[in-house]
C-alpha positions as CSV (number, residue, x, y, z in Angstrom):
1,M,50.2,113.8,44.5
2,K,52.0,116.3,46.6
3,N,52.1,119.9,45.3
4,I,55.8,120.4,44.9
5,Q,57.1,123.9,44.6
6,I,60.5,124.9,43.2
7,S,62.4,127.9,44.7
8,P,65.5,128.5,42.5
9,S,68.4,130.1,44.3
10,I,69.8,133.1,42.5
11,L,73.1,132.4,44.2
12,S,73.9,130.4,41.0
13,A,72.6,133.1,38.7
14,D,74.6,135.5,36.6
15,F,75.0,138.4,39.1
16,S,75.7,140.9,36.2
17,Q,72.1,140.5,35.0
18,L,70.1,139.4,38.0
19,G,66.9,141.1,36.9
20,E,66.9,139.2,33.6
21,E,67.8,135.9,35.3
22,I,64.8,136.3,37.6
23,K,62.6,136.9,34.6
24,R,64.0,133.7,33.1
25,L,63.1,131.8,36.3
26,E,59.5,133.1,36.2
27,D,59.1,132.2,32.5
28,G,60.6,128.8,33.3
29,G,57.9,128.0,35.9
30,A,59.5,128.8,39.2
31,D,57.1,129.1,42.1
32,L,59.3,131.3,44.3
33,I,62.6,133.1,44.1
34,H,65.1,132.0,46.7
35,V,67.4,134.8,47.9
36,D,70.4,133.8,50.0
37,V,71.6,136.7,52.2
38,M,75.0,136.1,53.8
39,D,77.0,138.5,56.0
40,G,80.5,137.0,56.1
41,H,80.0,136.6,59.9
42,F,77.3,134.0,60.5
43,V,78.5,132.2,57.4
44,P,81.8,132.5,55.5
45,N,80.5,134.4,52.5
46,I,79.0,137.8,51.6
47,T,76.1,138.2,49.1
48,I,73.4,140.8,48.8
49,G,71.4,143.1,51.1
50,P,68.1,145.0,51.1
51,P,68.9,147.6,48.4
52,V,69.5,144.8,45.8
53,I,66.3,143.0,46.8
54,K,64.3,146.2,46.5
55,T,65.7,146.7,43.0
56,L,65.0,143.0,42.0
57,R,61.4,143.3,43.3
58,N,60.6,145.3,40.1
59,Y,61.4,142.3,37.8
60,T,58.8,139.7,39.1
61,K,55.6,139.2,41.0
62,L,56.8,135.8,42.3
63,P,57.2,135.6,46.1
64,F,60.7,136.3,47.4
65,D,61.8,133.5,49.6
66,V,64.6,135.2,51.6
67,H,67.0,133.2,53.7
68,L,68.8,135.4,56.2
69,M,72.2,133.9,57.1
70,I,73.2,136.9,59.2
71,S,73.8,137.6,62.8
72,P,72.5,139.4,64.8
73,V,69.4,139.0,62.5
74,H,66.7,140.7,64.5
75,K,67.6,144.3,63.9
76,Y,67.7,143.8,60.1
77,I,64.4,142.0,59.7
78,K,62.4,145.2,59.1
79,N,64.9,146.3,56.4
80,F,64.4,143.0,54.5
81,A,60.6,143.2,54.9
82,E,60.5,146.7,53.5
83,A,62.7,145.7,50.6
84,G,60.1,143.3,49.3
85,S,60.7,139.9,51.0
86,D,57.6,137.7,51.2
87,I,59.0,134.9,53.3
88,I,61.7,135.7,55.8
89,T,63.7,132.7,57.1
90,I,66.0,133.0,60.0
91,H,68.3,130.7,62.1
92,P,67.7,130.1,65.8
93,E,71.4,130.6,66.5
94,A,71.3,134.1,64.9
95,T,68.9,135.8,67.3
96,D,68.9,136.4,71.0
97,N,65.1,135.7,71.2
98,L,63.6,133.5,68.4
99,I,60.0,134.1,69.6
100,E,60.5,137.9,69.4
101,S,62.0,137.6,65.9
102,I,59.1,135.4,64.7
103,Q,56.6,137.9,66.2
104,L,58.4,140.8,64.4
105,I,58.2,139.1,61.0
106,K,54.5,138.4,61.6
107,Q,53.9,142.1,62.6
108,L,55.5,143.1,59.3
109,K,52.9,140.9,57.5
110,K,55.5,138.4,56.1
111,K,55.6,134.7,56.2
112,V,58.0,133.2,58.8
113,G,60.6,130.6,58.2
114,V,63.1,129.0,60.5
115,S,66.2,127.3,59.2
116,L,67.9,124.2,60.6
117,N,71.6,123.7,59.8
118,P,72.7,120.1,59.4
119,N,73.8,119.9,63.0
120,T,70.8,121.8,64.5
121,E,68.2,119.4,66.0
122,I,64.5,119.7,65.4
123,N,63.7,119.8,69.2
124,I,65.1,123.4,69.3
125,I,62.0,124.6,67.3
126,E,59.5,121.9,68.1
127,K,57.5,124.1,70.4
128,I,57.1,126.9,67.9
129,L,56.2,124.9,64.8
130,K,52.6,125.9,65.2
131,D,53.6,129.6,64.9
132,I,55.6,129.5,61.7
133,D,54.9,129.0,58.0
134,L,58.1,127.1,56.9
135,V,61.0,125.1,58.1
136,L,64.1,125.2,55.9
137,I,66.3,122.2,56.3
138,M,69.8,122.7,55.2
139,S,71.3,119.7,53.4
140,V,74.7,121.4,53.2
141,H,76.6,123.7,55.6
142,P,75.4,127.1,54.6
143,G,77.7,129.6,53.0
144,F,78.4,128.5,49.4
145,G,76.5,127.2,46.4
146,G,77.5,124.0,44.5
147,Q,78.0,121.8,47.6
148,K,77.3,118.1,47.8
149,F,74.0,117.0,49.3
150,M,74.3,115.4,52.8
151,P,72.2,112.2,52.7
152,E,72.0,112.1,56.5
153,V,69.5,114.9,56.5
154,I,66.8,112.6,55.0
155,E,66.1,111.2,58.4
156,K,65.6,114.7,59.7
157,I,63.1,115.5,57.0
158,K,61.2,112.3,57.8
159,K,61.1,113.1,61.5
160,L,59.9,116.7,60.8
161,F,57.2,115.4,58.4
162,Q,56.0,112.9,61.0
163,I,55.8,115.7,63.7
164,K,53.8,117.8,61.2
165,K,51.5,114.9,60.4
166,D,50.9,113.8,64.0
167,N,50.1,117.4,65.2
168,K,48.1,118.3,62.1
169,L,50.3,121.3,61.4
170,N,50.5,123.3,58.1
171,F,54.1,124.5,57.7
172,D,56.0,123.9,54.5
173,I,59.1,121.8,54.6
174,E,61.8,123.3,52.4
175,V,65.2,121.7,51.7
176,D,68.2,123.5,50.4
177,G,71.7,122.3,49.5
178,G,72.9,120.1,46.7
179,I,69.4,119.3,45.4
180,N,69.6,117.6,42.0
181,F,67.9,115.1,39.7
182,S,69.5,112.2,41.6
183,N,68.3,113.1,45.1
184,S,65.1,115.2,44.6
185,K,62.8,112.1,44.6
186,E,64.1,110.9,47.9
187,V,63.8,114.4,49.4
188,I,60.2,114.7,48.3
189,S,59.4,111.2,49.5
190,A,60.8,112.0,52.9
191,G,58.3,114.9,53.2
192,A,59.6,118.0,51.6
193,N,57.3,120.1,49.5
194,I,59.6,123.0,48.5
195,L,62.9,122.3,46.8
196,V,65.6,125.0,46.6
197,S,68.1,124.5,43.8
198,G,70.6,126.7,42.1
199,T,73.4,124.9,40.3
200,T,71.0,122.2,38.8
201,I,68.4,124.7,37.6
202,F,70.9,127.2,36.1
203,H,73.4,124.8,34.6
204,E,72.0,121.3,33.8
205,N,70.7,120.6,30.3
206,N,72.7,123.5,28.9
207,G,70.9,125.9,31.1
208,D,67.4,124.9,30.1
209,I,65.7,126.4,33.1
210,K,62.2,125.3,32.2
211,K,63.2,121.7,31.6
212,N,65.2,121.6,34.8
213,I,62.4,123.0,37.0
214,E,59.9,120.6,35.4
215,T,62.3,117.7,36.0
216,L,62.8,118.5,39.7
217,R,59.1,119.0,40.3
218,S,58.1,115.7,38.7
219,M,60.7,113.4,40.3
């Protein structure tokens, strides 16, 4: 059986007590903490920056899975690395030189992720798959939590998994956007091994985080 990891998105947490929410996620069995960073420019929303991540770092030893939806991203990578990010995921469209940005993240001793929006094709990153740790497939258009899962991305997950298998590569396949109990099994079957979920984890079953994480993982 595949080792499925759950990376709850704190975008759906209570922002007035983020530290305690992160503790709840750790106690509930989360594998990672997914931090969505938005700048109001690359995506139509604004969330948090390095100072908040640095403060939250004190509340858990779980890896921070930081998704940078900001542009230009390159000049801010160091700030997020120093704030306590463990995985830094960027979009190809948000940097002038994807390879340079990947190299910078590696130089800072962090894991590298590259995110594909629903309309971004895999061939854009196919040549650099051997150099990265994670591909984040967006199953909604990034910017806001609570959106409906786009089933058409299932084929993209399958295609990426086949490329990974054929070339004996080791990157993680993470999927983010509208993940719930109804679609998680199909997403896992397509090849994903990390699921990002916010609304489902924080709000289903009367907010029983442990139960929701276990249910997503076992689908």
